[in-house]
N, CA, C and O atoms as CSV, one atom per row, in Angstrom:
chain,resi,resn,atom,element,x,y,z
A,1,MET,N,N,80.207,121.317,176.680
A,1,MET,CA,C,80.566,120.358,175.958
A,1,MET,C,C,80.200,120.394,174.363
A,1,MET,O,O,80.564,119.636,173.463
A,2,GLU,N,N,79.229,121.709,174.329
A,2,GLU,CA,C,78.958,121.428,173.060
A,2,GLU,C,C,80.188,122.186,172.451
A,2,GLU,O,O,80.049,121.999,171.242
A,3,ALA,N,N,81.111,122.802,172.602
A,3,ALA,CA,C,82.101,123.745,171.963
A,3,ALA,C,C,83.034,122.638,171.812
A,3,ALA,O,O,83.677,122.894,170.795
A,4,GLU,N,N,83.548,121.221,172.452
A,4,GLU,CA,C,83.760,120.284,171.929
A,4,GLU,C,C,84.000,118.912,170.705
A,4,GLU,O,O,84.793,118.094,170.237
A,5,ALA,N,N,82.462,119.520,170.672
A,5,ALA,CA,C,82.341,118.804,169.401
A,5,ALA,C,C,82.830,119.208,167.950
A,5,ALA,O,O,83.054,118.442,167.013
A,6,GLY,N,N,82.968,120.841,167.983
A,6,GLY,CA,C,83.099,121.370,166.897
A,6,GLY,C,C,84.858,121.647,166.952
A,6,GLY,O,O,85.457,121.509,168.019
A,7,GLY,N,N,85.630,122.078,165.584
A,7,GLY,CA,C,86.720,122.535,165.715
A,7,GLY,C,C,87.448,123.440,166.434
A,7,GLY,O,O,86.949,123.527,167.556
A,8,LEU,N,N,88.405,124.160,166.307
A,8,LEU,CA,C,89.043,125.176,166.729
A,8,LEU,C,C,88.484,126.652,166.325
A,8,LEU,O,O,88.266,127.615,167.059
A,9,GLU,N,N,88.298,126.492,164.688
A,9,GLU,CA,C,87.788,127.515,164.214
A,9,GLU,C,C,86.098,128.194,164.275
A,9,GLU,O,O,85.547,129.264,164.016
A,10,GLU,N,N,85.734,126.876,164.768
A,10,GLU,CA,C,84.378,127.425,165.353
A,10,GLU,C,C,83.852,127.938,166.534
A,10,GLU,O,O,82.646,128.098,166.717
A,11,LEU,N,N,84.929,128.262,167.530
A,11,LEU,CA,C,84.976,128.748,168.475
A,11,LEU,C,C,84.935,130.108,168.672
A,11,LEU,O,O,85.552,130.719,167.800
A,12,THR,N,N,84.344,130.896,169.641
A,12,THR,CA,C,84.448,132.371,169.991
A,12,THR,C,C,85.949,132.457,170.810
A,12,THR,O,O,86.486,131.544,171.437
A,13,ASP,N,N,86.322,133.486,170.656
A,13,ASP,CA,C,87.408,133.968,171.602
A,13,ASP,C,C,86.959,134.006,173.149
A,13,ASP,O,O,87.808,133.812,174.019
A,14,GLU,N,N,86.085,134.170,173.365
A,14,GLU,CA,C,85.564,133.945,174.765
A,14,GLU,C,C,85.309,132.472,174.745
A,14,GLU,O,O,85.585,132.284,175.929
A,15,GLU,N,N,85.133,131.814,174.499
A,15,GLU,CA,C,84.803,130.238,174.323
A,15,GLU,C,C,86.498,129.996,174.401
A,15,GLU,O,O,86.749,129.538,175.516
A,16,MET,N,N,87.666,130.143,173.635
A,16,MET,CA,C,88.542,129.330,173.656
A,16,MET,C,C,89.486,130.165,174.799
A,16,MET,O,O,90.558,129.650,175.118
A,17,ALA,N,N,89.118,131.342,175.358
A,17,ALA,CA,C,89.598,131.698,177.019
A,17,ALA,C,C,88.937,130.967,178.106
A,17,ALA,O,O,89.397,130.707,179.218
A,18,ALA,N,N,87.997,130.728,177.706
A,18,ALA,CA,C,86.827,129.662,178.514
A,18,ALA,C,C,87.651,128.402,178.777
A,18,ALA,O,O,87.496,127.890,179.885
A,19,LEU,N,N,88.590,127.767,177.836
A,19,LEU,CA,C,89.017,126.267,177.707
A,19,LEU,C,C,90.249,126.462,178.357
A,19,LEU,O,O,90.939,127.475,178.468
A,20,GLY,N,N,90.441,125.053,178.862
A,20,GLY,CA,C,92.296,125.275,179.526
A,20,GLY,C,C,93.167,125.099,178.740
A,20,GLY,O,O,92.847,124.368,177.803
A,21,LYS,N,N,94.097,125.453,178.734
A,21,LYS,CA,C,95.473,125.122,178.536
A,21,LYS,C,C,95.201,123.747,177.230
A,21,LYS,O,O,94.943,123.590,176.037
A,22,GLU,N,N,95.502,122.940,178.587
A,22,GLU,CA,C,95.387,121.386,177.962
A,22,GLU,C,C,94.504,121.128,176.999
A,22,GLU,O,O,94.932,120.748,175.909
A,23,GLU,N,N,92.982,121.298,177.233
A,23,GLU,CA,C,91.828,121.037,176.243
A,23,GLU,C,C,92.453,122.164,174.705
A,23,GLU,O,O,92.424,121.793,173.531
A,24,LEU,N,N,92.791,123.076,175.039
A,24,LEU,CA,C,93.720,123.531,174.027
A,24,LEU,C,C,94.660,122.890,172.569
A,24,LEU,O,O,94.494,122.574,171.391
A,25,VAL,N,N,95.669,122.972,173.584
A,25,VAL,CA,C,96.374,121.988,172.965
A,25,VAL,C,C,96.167,120.612,172.189
A,25,VAL,O,O,96.736,120.411,171.116
A,26,ARG,N,N,95.080,119.403,172.954
A,26,ARG,CA,C,94.660,118.794,172.840
A,26,ARG,C,C,93.883,118.939,171.381
A,26,ARG,O,O,94.002,118.317,170.325
A,27,ARG,N,N,93.303,119.689,171.664
A,27,ARG,CA,C,92.497,119.853,170.018
A,27,ARG,C,C,93.398,120.709,168.904
A,27,ARG,O,O,93.480,120.429,167.708
A,28,LEU,N,N,94.033,121.785,169.565
A,28,LEU,CA,C,95.362,122.060,168.288
A,28,LEU,C,C,95.693,120.747,167.825
A,28,LEU,O,O,95.413,120.487,166.654
A,29,ARG,N,N,96.286,119.797,168.595
A,29,ARG,CA,C,96.625,118.542,167.855
A,29,ARG,C,C,96.141,117.615,167.082
A,29,ARG,O,O,96.717,116.923,166.243
A,30,ARG,N,N,94.700,117.647,167.514
A,30,ARG,CA,C,93.538,116.678,166.836
A,30,ARG,C,C,93.422,117.291,165.479
A,30,ARG,O,O,93.342,116.590,164.470
A,31,GLU,N,N,93.409,119.234,165.434
A,31,GLU,CA,C,92.898,119.632,164.132
A,31,GLU,C,C,94.705,119.131,163.216
A,31,GLU,O,O,94.975,118.597,162.140
A,32,GLU,N,N,95.465,119.625,164.274
A,32,GLU,CA,C,96.934,119.080,163.212
A,32,GLU,C,C,96.937,117.813,162.657
A,32,GLU,O,O,97.564,117.597,161.621
A,33,ALA,N,N,96.152,116.734,163.368
A,33,ALA,CA,C,96.589,115.613,163.127
A,33,ALA,C,C,95.436,115.391,161.776
A,33,ALA,O,O,95.789,114.797,160.757
A,34,ALA,N,N,94.408,115.807,161.899
A,34,ALA,CA,C,93.079,115.885,160.991
A,34,ALA,C,C,93.782,116.344,159.386
A,34,ALA,O,O,93.791,115.663,158.361
A,35,ARG,N,N,94.390,117.858,159.629
A,35,ARG,CA,C,95.085,118.660,158.546
A,35,ARG,C,C,95.950,117.766,158.239
A,35,ARG,O,O,95.611,117.269,157.165
A,36,LEU,N,N,97.311,117.104,158.804
A,36,LEU,CA,C,97.978,116.093,158.216
A,36,LEU,C,C,97.144,114.610,157.641
A,36,LEU,O,O,97.786,113.560,157.597
A,37,ALA,N,N,96.730,114.621,157.522
A,37,ALA,CA,C,95.586,113.151,157.322
A,37,ALA,C,C,95.328,113.766,156.137
A,37,ALA,O,O,95.777,113.262,155.108
A,38,ALA,N,N,94.511,115.035,156.084
A,38,ALA,CA,C,93.989,115.838,154.681
A,38,ALA,C,C,95.104,115.843,153.905
A,38,ALA,O,O,94.886,115.459,152.756
A,39,LEU,N,N,96.356,116.185,154.175
A,39,LEU,CA,C,97.211,116.435,153.424
A,39,LEU,C,C,97.772,114.909,152.632
A,39,LEU,O,O,97.844,114.684,151.423
A,40,VAL,N,N,98.063,114.153,153.594
A,40,VAL,CA,C,98.563,112.657,153.330
A,40,VAL,C,C,97.376,111.940,152.417
A,40,VAL,O,O,97.644,111.011,151.654
A,41,GLN,N,N,96.057,112.460,152.573
A,41,GLN,CA,C,94.910,111.824,151.551
A,41,GLN,C,C,94.964,112.240,150.072
A,41,GLN,O,O,94.724,111.563,149.072
A,42,ARG,N,N,95.490,114.036,150.230
A,42,ARG,CA,C,95.546,114.506,149.017
A,42,ARG,C,C,96.663,114.313,148.468
A,42,ARG,O,O,96.666,114.805,147.340
A,43,GLY,N,N,97.804,113.730,148.791
A,43,GLY,CA,C,98.939,113.202,148.029
A,43,GLY,C,C,98.606,112.594,147.453
A,43,GLY,O,O,98.418,112.996,146.304
A,44,ARG,N,N,98.190,110.821,147.856
A,44,ARG,CA,C,97.577,109.665,147.928
A,44,ARG,C,C,96.773,110.330,146.038
A,44,ARG,O,O,97.295,110.365,144.923
A,45,LEU,N,N,95.531,110.690,146.471
A,45,LEU,CA,C,94.775,111.285,145.294
A,45,LEU,C,C,95.714,112.063,144.445
A,45,LEU,O,O,95.421,111.768,143.286
A,46,MET,N,N,96.673,112.892,144.446
A,46,MET,CA,C,97.490,113.331,143.526
A,46,MET,C,C,97.966,112.083,142.990
A,46,MET,O,O,97.268,111.495,142.163
A,47,GLN,N,N,98.883,111.690,143.298
A,47,GLN,CA,C,99.494,110.356,143.130
A,47,GLN,C,C,98.488,109.758,142.171
A,47,GLN,O,O,98.743,109.862,140.972
A,48,GLU,N,N,97.434,109.175,142.528
A,48,GLU,CA,C,96.461,108.292,141.283
A,48,GLU,C,C,96.016,109.309,140.366
A,48,GLU,O,O,95.682,109.056,139.209
A,49,VAL,N,N,96.007,110.591,140.937
A,49,VAL,CA,C,95.664,111.471,139.675
A,49,VAL,C,C,96.821,111.499,138.375
A,49,VAL,O,O,96.619,111.473,137.161
A,50,ASN,N,N,97.983,111.556,139.077
A,50,ASN,CA,C,98.965,111.695,138.252
A,50,ASN,C,C,99.184,110.026,137.396
A,50,ASN,O,O,99.297,109.962,136.172
A,51,ARG,N,N,99.207,108.919,138.203
A,51,ARG,CA,C,99.725,107.650,137.827
A,51,ARG,C,C,98.405,108.106,136.523
A,51,ARG,O,O,98.865,108.380,135.415
A,52,GLN,N,N,96.674,108.180,136.706
A,52,GLN,CA,C,95.983,108.384,135.752
A,52,GLN,C,C,96.333,109.347,134.492
A,52,GLN,O,O,95.911,108.839,133.453
A,53,LEU,N,N,96.688,110.027,134.378
A,53,LEU,CA,C,97.359,111.009,133.890
A,53,LEU,C,C,98.475,110.006,132.866
A,53,LEU,O,O,98.236,109.476,131.781
A,54,GLN,N,N,99.447,109.999,133.496
A,54,GLN,CA,C,100.629,108.826,133.006
A,54,GLN,C,C,99.400,107.839,131.495
A,54,GLN,O,O,99.173,108.025,130.300
A,55,GLY,N,N,99.079,107.106,132.279
A,55,GLY,CA,C,98.242,106.130,131.560
A,55,GLY,C,C,97.251,106.578,130.157
A,55,GLY,O,O,97.229,105.857,129.160
A,56,HIS,N,N,96.349,108.033,130.266
A,56,HIS,CA,C,96.042,108.628,129.107
A,56,HIS,C,C,97.296,109.304,128.349
A,56,HIS,O,O,96.910,109.764,127.274
A,57,LEU,N,N,98.049,109.418,128.467
A,57,LEU,CA,C,99.311,110.078,127.866
A,57,LEU,C,C,100.003,109.251,127.043
A,57,LEU,O,O,100.641,109.664,126.074
A,58,GLY,N,N,99.897,107.797,127.449
A,58,GLY,CA,C,100.078,106.727,127.264
A,58,GLY,C,C,99.138,105.983,126.094
A,58,GLY,O,O,99.688,105.515,125.097
A,59,GLU,N,N,97.841,105.910,126.257
A,59,GLU,CA,C,96.454,105.987,125.235
A,59,GLU,C,C,96.800,107.081,124.500
A,59,GLU,O,O,96.462,106.841,123.341
A,60,ILE,N,N,97.191,107.924,124.560
A,60,ILE,CA,C,96.983,109.557,123.380
A,60,ILE,C,C,98.482,108.731,122.906
A,60,ILE,O,O,98.340,108.414,121.725
A,61,ARG,N,N,99.348,108.447,123.231
A,61,ARG,CA,C,100.805,108.451,122.306
A,61,ARG,C,C,100.225,107.187,121.207
A,61,ARG,O,O,100.359,107.351,119.994
A,62,GLU,N,N,99.596,105.966,121.751
A,62,GLU,CA,C,99.033,104.893,121.094
A,62,GLU,C,C,97.886,105.198,120.163
A,62,GLU,O,O,97.632,104.421,119.243
A,63,LEU,N,N,97.309,106.096,120.325
A,63,LEU,CA,C,96.337,106.762,118.918
A,63,LEU,C,C,96.869,107.727,118.410
A,63,LEU,O,O,96.223,108.251,117.502
A,64,LYS,N,N,97.787,108.148,118.653
A,64,LYS,CA,C,98.281,109.374,117.646
A,64,LYS,C,C,99.167,108.047,116.784
A,64,LYS,O,O,99.125,108.187,115.562
A,65,GLN,N,N,99.944,106.808,117.276
A,65,GLN,CA,C,100.700,105.967,116.272
A,65,GLN,C,C,100.084,105.642,115.446
A,65,GLN,O,O,100.391,105.704,114.256
A,66,LEU,N,N,98.812,105.111,116.035
A,66,LEU,CA,C,97.561,104.439,115.208
A,66,LEU,C,C,96.913,105.179,114.226
A,66,LEU,O,O,96.494,104.660,113.192
A,67,ASN,N,N,96.795,106.454,114.507
A,67,ASN,CA,C,96.307,107.484,113.793
A,67,ASN,C,C,96.853,107.398,112.502
A,67,ASN,O,O,96.236,107.186,111.459
A,68,ARG,N,N,98.367,107.624,112.691
A,68,ARG,CA,C,99.418,107.966,111.623
A,68,ARG,C,C,99.870,106.814,110.833
A,68,ARG,O,O,100.556,107.130,109.861
A,69,ARG,N,N,99.589,105.121,111.057
A,69,ARG,CA,C,99.563,104.179,110.396
A,69,ARG,C,C,98.077,103.734,109.682
A,69,ARG,O,O,97.916,102.777,108.925
A,70,LEU,N,N,97.111,104.632,110.107
A,70,LEU,CA,C,95.970,104.395,109.603
A,70,LEU,C,C,95.724,105.333,108.609
A,70,LEU,O,O,94.979,105.125,107.651
A,71,GLN,N,N,96.435,106.533,108.849
A,71,GLN,CA,C,96.498,107.674,107.613
A,71,GLN,C,C,97.330,107.477,106.204
A,71,GLN,O,O,97.088,107.636,105.007
A,72,ALA,N,N,98.514,107.017,107.057
A,72,ALA,CA,C,99.200,106.282,105.825
A,72,ALA,C,C,98.204,105.216,105.139
A,72,ALA,O,O,97.703,105.522,104.057
A,73,GLU,N,N,97.916,104.042,105.701
A,73,GLU,CA,C,97.197,102.825,104.943
A,73,GLU,C,C,96.153,103.984,104.261
A,73,GLU,O,O,96.214,103.891,103.034
A,74,ASN,N,N,95.302,104.949,104.662
A,74,ASN,CA,C,94.522,105.814,103.522
A,74,ASN,C,C,95.052,106.419,102.608
A,74,ASN,O,O,94.448,107.055,101.744
A,75,ARG,N,N,96.087,106.303,102.690
A,75,ARG,CA,C,97.272,107.074,101.325
A,75,ARG,C,C,97.409,105.798,100.304
A,75,ARG,O,O,97.422,105.922,99.079
A,76,GLU,N,N,97.489,104.822,100.854
A,76,GLU,CA,C,98.060,103.420,100.448
A,76,GLU,C,C,96.625,103.115,99.589
A,76,GLU,O,O,96.413,102.660,98.465
A,77,LEU,N,N,95.971,103.473,100.404
A,77,LEU,CA,C,94.110,102.847,99.508
A,77,LEU,C,C,93.890,104.030,98.774
A,77,LEU,O,O,93.741,103.723,97.592
A,78,ARG,N,N,93.803,105.228,98.948
A,78,ARG,CA,C,93.623,105.800,97.729
A,78,ARG,C,C,94.226,106.126,96.853
A,78,ARG,O,O,93.654,106.790,95.988
A,79,ASP,N,N,95.971,105.720,96.671
A,79,ASP,CA,C,96.633,105.906,95.365
A,79,ASP,C,C,96.069,104.398,95.049
A,79,ASP,O,O,95.620,104.419,93.903
A,80,LEU,N,N,95.927,103.124,95.623
A,80,LEU,CA,C,95.162,101.905,94.755
A,80,LEU,C,C,93.984,102.335,94.163
A,80,LEU,O,O,93.823,102.125,92.961
A,81,CYS,N,N,92.936,103.039,94.968
A,81,CYS,CA,C,92.088,103.385,94.218
A,81,CYS,C,C,92.216,104.307,92.469
A,81,CYS,O,O,91.836,104.092,91.318
A,82,CYS,N,N,92.909,105.266,93.136
A,82,CYS,CA,C,93.229,105.787,91.648
A,82,CYS,C,C,94.131,105.164,90.967
A,82,CYS,O,O,94.513,105.804,89.987
A,83,PHE,N,N,94.678,104.030,91.137
A,83,PHE,CA,C,95.811,103.427,90.099
A,83,PHE,C,C,94.642,102.465,89.407
A,83,PHE,O,O,94.530,102.564,88.185
A,84,LEU,N,N,93.975,101.764,89.940
A,84,LEU,CA,C,92.800,100.830,89.807
A,84,LEU,C,C,91.427,101.643,89.011
A,84,LEU,O,O,90.687,100.914,88.350
A,85,ASP,N,N,91.151,102.922,89.072
A,85,ASP,CA,C,90.660,103.799,88.701
A,85,ASP,C,C,90.972,103.968,87.071
A,85,ASP,O,O,90.110,103.871,86.197
A,86,SER,N,N,92.272,104.218,86.866
A,86,SER,CA,C,93.016,104.823,85.477
A,86,SER,C,C,93.143,103.093,84.551
A,86,SER,O,O,92.924,102.817,83.371
A,87,GLU,N,N,93.510,102.373,85.518
A,87,GLU,CA,C,93.292,100.859,84.715
A,87,GLU,C,C,91.537,100.517,84.368
A,87,GLU,O,O,91.120,100.109,83.285
A,88,ARG,N,N,90.914,100.732,85.275
A,88,ARG,CA,C,89.564,100.577,84.790
A,88,ARG,C,C,89.100,101.364,83.633
A,88,ARG,O,O,88.334,100.774,82.871
A,89,GLN,N,N,89.453,102.723,83.321
A,89,GLN,CA,C,89.621,103.806,82.198
A,89,GLN,C,C,90.465,103.423,81.441
A,89,GLN,O,O,90.294,103.993,80.364
A,90,ARG,N,N,91.258,102.790,81.414
A,90,ARG,CA,C,92.325,102.440,80.446
A,90,ARG,C,C,91.576,101.170,79.437
A,90,ARG,O,O,91.364,101.258,78.228
A,91,GLY,N,N,91.237,99.904,80.407
A,91,GLY,CA,C,89.887,98.806,79.700
A,91,GLY,C,C,88.757,99.014,79.156
A,91,GLY,O,O,88.212,98.234,78.375
A,92,ARG,N,N,88.252,100.240,79.581
A,92,ARG,CA,C,87.287,100.297,78.560
A,92,ARG,C,C,87.851,100.946,77.473
A,92,ARG,O,O,87.451,100.612,76.357
A,93,ARG,N,N,88.641,101.748,77.563
A,93,ARG,CA,C,88.946,102.556,75.895
A,93,ARG,C,C,89.791,101.317,75.267
A,93,ARG,O,O,89.809,101.305,74.036
A,94,ALA,N,N,90.358,100.475,75.800
A,94,ALA,CA,C,90.826,99.299,74.685
A,94,ALA,C,C,89.924,97.997,74.524
A,94,ALA,O,O,90.183,97.088,73.735
A,95,ALA,N,N,88.672,98.039,75.503
A,95,ALA,CA,C,87.401,97.175,75.092
A,95,ALA,C,C,86.912,98.330,73.667
A,95,ALA,O,O,86.847,97.909,72.512
A,96,ARG,N,N,86.711,99.306,73.920
A,96,ARG,CA,C,85.463,100.401,72.490
A,96,ARG,C,C,86.399,100.107,71.573
A,96,ARG,O,O,85.874,99.905,70.478
A,97,GLN,N,N,87.826,99.978,71.562
A,97,GLN,CA,C,88.909,100.072,70.691
A,97,GLN,C,C,88.577,98.304,69.623
A,97,GLN,O,O,88.612,98.130,68.405
A,98,TRP,N,N,88.327,97.451,70.597
A,98,TRP,CA,C,88.352,95.815,70.355
A,98,TRP,C,C,87.410,96.149,69.535
A,98,TRP,O,O,87.523,96.163,68.309
A,99,GLN,N,N,86.211,96.500,70.309
A,99,GLN,CA,C,84.428,96.590,69.540
A,99,GLN,C,C,84.838,97.116,68.283
A,99,GLN,O,O,84.755,96.425,67.267
A,100,LEU,N,N,85.327,98.424,68.263
A,100,LEU,CA,C,85.064,99.164,66.712
A,100,LEU,C,C,86.092,97.985,66.249
A,100,LEU,O,O,85.473,96.987,66.618
A,101,PHE,N,N,87.081,97.603,65.764
A,101,PHE,CA,C,87.983,96.614,65.313
A,101,PHE,C,C,86.981,95.727,65.013
A,101,PHE,O,O,86.653,95.764,63.827
A,102,GLY,N,N,86.269,94.787,65.832
A,102,GLY,CA,C,85.524,93.834,65.529
A,102,GLY,C,C,84.439,94.217,64.776
A,102,GLY,O,O,84.071,93.581,63.789
A,103,THR,N,N,83.944,95.136,65.145
A,103,THR,CA,C,83.221,95.905,64.022
A,103,THR,C,C,83.544,96.087,62.720
A,103,THR,O,O,82.876,95.516,61.858
A,104,GLN,N,N,84.310,96.673,62.477
A,104,GLN,CA,C,85.457,96.818,61.042
A,104,GLN,C,C,85.695,95.569,60.142
A,104,GLN,O,O,85.725,95.297,58.941
A,105,ALA,N,N,85.866,94.886,61.476
A,105,ALA,CA,C,86.708,93.369,60.471
A,105,ALA,C,C,85.222,93.039,60.453
A,105,ALA,O,O,84.802,93.591,59.436
A,106,SER,N,N,84.512,92.604,60.880
A,106,SER,CA,C,83.013,92.030,60.380
A,106,SER,C,C,82.523,92.509,59.142
A,106,SER,O,O,81.914,91.897,58.264
A,107,ARG,N,N,82.953,93.946,59.213
A,107,ARG,CA,C,81.944,94.654,57.746
A,107,ARG,C,C,83.025,94.216,56.864
A,107,ARG,O,O,82.717,93.763,55.762
A,108,ALA,N,N,84.384,94.303,57.245
A,108,ALA,CA,C,85.238,93.869,55.941
A,108,ALA,C,C,85.064,92.416,55.540
A,108,ALA,O,O,85.218,91.968,54.404
A,109,VAL,N,N,84.743,91.789,56.558
A,109,VAL,CA,C,84.434,90.027,56.240
A,109,VAL,C,C,83.342,90.353,55.754
A,109,VAL,O,O,83.685,90.739,54.637
A,110,ARG,N,N,82.324,90.462,55.806
A,110,ARG,CA,C,81.231,90.879,55.085
A,110,ARG,C,C,81.332,91.197,53.985
A,110,ARG,O,O,80.792,90.474,53.148
A,111,GLU,N,N,81.814,91.997,53.691
A,111,GLU,CA,C,81.884,92.544,51.808
A,111,GLU,C,C,82.738,91.590,50.863
A,111,GLU,O,O,82.481,91.350,49.683
A,112,ASP,N,N,84.044,90.980,51.774
A,112,ASP,CA,C,84.694,90.086,51.058
A,112,ASP,C,C,83.791,88.960,51.190
A,112,ASP,O,O,84.052,88.228,50.235
A,113,LEU,N,N,83.300,88.686,51.556
A,113,LEU,CA,C,82.395,87.463,51.373
A,113,LEU,C,C,81.169,87.511,50.817
A,113,LEU,O,O,80.775,86.458,50.315
A,114,GLY,N,N,80.492,88.408,50.773
A,114,GLY,CA,C,79.688,89.299,49.592
A,114,GLY,C,C,80.636,89.204,47.955
A,114,GLY,O,O,80.366,88.772,46.835
A,115,GLY,N,N,81.455,89.657,48.391
A,115,GLY,CA,C,82.181,89.762,46.803
A,115,GLY,C,C,82.216,87.825,46.548
A,115,GLY,O,O,81.639,87.330,45.580
A,116,CYS,N,N,82.831,87.122,47.383
A,116,CYS,CA,C,83.386,86.081,47.052
A,116,CYS,C,C,81.913,85.166,46.595
A,116,CYS,O,O,81.781,84.368,45.668
A,117,TRP,N,N,81.225,85.475,47.292
A,117,TRP,CA,C,79.669,84.767,46.606
A,117,TRP,C,C,79.432,85.182,45.728
A,117,TRP,O,O,78.890,84.310,45.048
A,118,GLN,N,N,79.520,86.545,44.945
A,118,GLN,CA,C,78.723,86.922,43.553
A,118,GLN,C,C,79.743,86.360,42.640
A,118,GLN,O,O,79.432,86.031,41.496
A,119,LYS,N,N,81.295,86.200,43.228
A,119,LYS,CA,C,82.200,85.614,41.627
A,119,LYS,C,C,81.678,84.081,42.210
A,119,LYS,O,O,80.729,83.848,41.462
A,120,LEU,N,N,81.761,83.257,42.874
A,120,LEU,CA,C,80.784,81.940,43.064
A,120,LEU,C,C,79.664,82.149,42.317
A,120,LEU,O,O,79.423,81.168,41.613
A,121,ALA,N,N,79.044,82.859,42.217
A,121,ALA,CA,C,77.773,82.682,41.281
A,121,ALA,C,C,77.931,82.849,39.789
A,121,ALA,O,O,77.365,82.277,38.858
A,122,GLU,N,N,79.376,84.319,39.832
A,122,GLU,CA,C,79.301,84.062,38.197
A,122,GLU,C,C,80.079,82.688,37.637
A,122,GLU,O,O,79.831,82.410,36.463
A,123,LEU,N,N,81.283,81.520,38.583
A,123,LEU,CA,C,81.794,80.829,38.322
A,123,LEU,C,C,81.010,79.547,37.652
A,123,LEU,O,O,81.094,78.775,36.697
A,124,GLU,N,N,79.845,79.964,39.277
A,124,GLU,CA,C,78.923,78.876,38.532
A,124,GLU,C,C,78.515,78.825,37.449
A,124,GLU,O,O,78.463,77.826,36.732
A,125,GLY,N,N,78.017,80.409,37.089
A,125,GLY,CA,C,77.120,80.466,35.475
A,125,GLY,C,C,78.202,79.896,34.588
A,125,GLY,O,O,77.889,78.990,33.816
A,126,ARG,N,N,79.642,80.410,34.631
A,126,ARG,CA,C,80.704,79.974,33.627
A,126,ARG,C,C,80.554,78.695,33.279
A,126,ARG,O,O,80.481,78.220,32.145
A,127,GLN,N,N,80.485,77.837,34.951
A,127,GLN,CA,C,80.791,76.564,34.682
A,127,GLN,C,C,79.489,75.688,33.729
A,127,GLN,O,O,79.717,74.846,32.861
A,128,GLU,N,N,78.584,76.002,34.026
A,128,GLU,CA,C,77.330,75.729,33.536
A,128,GLU,C,C,77.379,75.829,32.088
A,128,GLU,O,O,77.090,74.916,31.314
A,129,GLU,N,N,77.872,77.330,31.680
A,129,GLU,CA,C,77.807,77.283,30.118
A,129,GLU,C,C,79.183,77.026,29.173
A,129,GLU,O,O,79.398,77.063,27.961
A,130,LEU,N,N,79.971,76.756,30.329
A,130,LEU,CA,C,81.339,75.474,29.921
A,130,LEU,C,C,80.497,73.852,29.459
A,130,LEU,O,O,80.764,73.294,28.395
A,131,LEU,N,N,79.594,73.344,30.353
A,131,LEU,CA,C,78.846,72.452,30.074
A,131,LEU,C,C,78.372,72.149,29.006
A,131,LEU,O,O,78.476,71.119,28.340
A,132,ARG,N,N,77.666,73.369,28.789
A,132,ARG,CA,C,77.032,73.371,27.795
A,132,ARG,C,C,77.398,72.913,26.306
A,132,ARG,O,O,76.924,72.168,25.448
A,133,GLU,N,N,78.947,74.109,26.529
A,133,GLU,CA,C,79.116,74.290,25.465
A,133,GLU,C,C,80.521,72.776,25.103
A,133,GLU,O,O,80.859,72.519,23.947
A,134,ASN,N,N,81.141,71.961,26.404
A,134,ASN,CA,C,81.129,70.926,25.904
A,134,ASN,C,C,80.475,69.693,25.554
A,134,ASN,O,O,80.900,68.736,24.907
A,135,LEU,N,N,78.978,69.964,26.294
A,135,LEU,CA,C,78.005,69.068,25.786
A,135,LEU,C,C,77.864,69.354,24.006
A,135,LEU,O,O,77.750,68.471,23.156
A,136,ALA,N,N,77.914,70.901,23.759
A,136,ALA,CA,C,77.687,71.139,22.046
A,136,ALA,C,C,79.056,70.406,21.746
A,136,ALA,O,O,78.892,69.289,21.256
A,137,LEU,N,N,80.073,70.703,21.892
A,137,LEU,CA,C,81.347,70.276,21.200
A,137,LEU,C,C,81.450,68.634,21.441
A,137,LEU,O,O,82.156,68.060,20.611
A,138,LYS,N,N,81.054,68.090,22.108
A,138,LYS,CA,C,80.875,66.764,22.669
A,138,LYS,C,C,79.977,65.826,21.202
A,138,LYS,O,O,80.495,64.894,20.587
A,139,GLU,N,N,78.873,66.273,20.986
A,139,GLU,CA,C,77.993,66.092,20.482
A,139,GLU,C,C,78.518,66.604,19.050
A,139,GLU,O,O,78.323,66.038,17.974
A,140,LEU,N,N,79.057,67.509,19.218
A,140,LEU,CA,C,79.870,68.332,17.683
A,140,LEU,C,C,81.039,67.167,17.022
A,140,LEU,O,O,81.365,67.085,15.837
A,141,CYS,N,N,81.467,66.447,17.994
A,141,CYS,CA,C,82.685,65.668,17.275
A,141,CYS,C,C,82.401,64.444,17.336
A,141,CYS,O,O,83.307,63.706,16.950
A,142,LEU,N,N,80.992,63.703,17.858
A,142,LEU,CA,C,80.499,62.567,17.765
A,142,LEU,C,C,80.035,62.627,16.275
A,142,LEU,O,O,80.439,61.745,15.517
A,143,ALA,N,N,79.346,63.453,15.882
A,143,ALA,CA,C,78.548,63.193,13.901
A,143,ALA,C,C,80.045,63.753,13.815
A,143,ALA,O,O,80.649,62.756,13.420
A,144,LEU,N,N,80.609,64.359,13.900
A,144,LEU,CA,C,81.627,64.594,12.832
A,144,LEU,C,C,82.342,63.379,12.646
A,144,LEU,O,O,82.703,63.142,11.493
A,145,ASP,N,N,82.679,62.399,13.712
A,145,ASP,CA,C,82.569,60.667,13.830
A,145,ASP,C,C,82.158,60.203,13.210
A,145,ASP,O,O,82.948,59.717,12.400
A,146,ASP,N,N,80.354,59.820,12.893
A,146,ASP,CA,C,79.645,60.034,12.143
A,146,ASP,C,C,79.656,60.072,10.877
A,146,ASP,O,O,78.633,60.366,10.259
């Protein structure tokens, strides 16, 4: 009875010869059924593996498409950064030029203003001189009238 528990491959030739024809056929059918069940199970597992592979392939396609889109966005952002950097540099140059212009304009205005103050002081001096001359002439005229 111990031999009945194992499969046919575990039996020696003598043990197989000792078994009857019906027992050997029964064990053979049982082995065939077990192998057929194993093949069916293997087929199901292969189908599941194939289904999972198809899912993974779909994910890979989606990821590749997403990667292409992200690379395009990255290029756009890089181009935008380069453009903004060149605009920033251009703005800095313009600010420096305006600052230089402001400094030069301020200096010119200061010099002109200094000249104006000097002319104003001269004019005030001449005005005072004219006032004195006018007073002197007025006194002279009054003296001549008397």
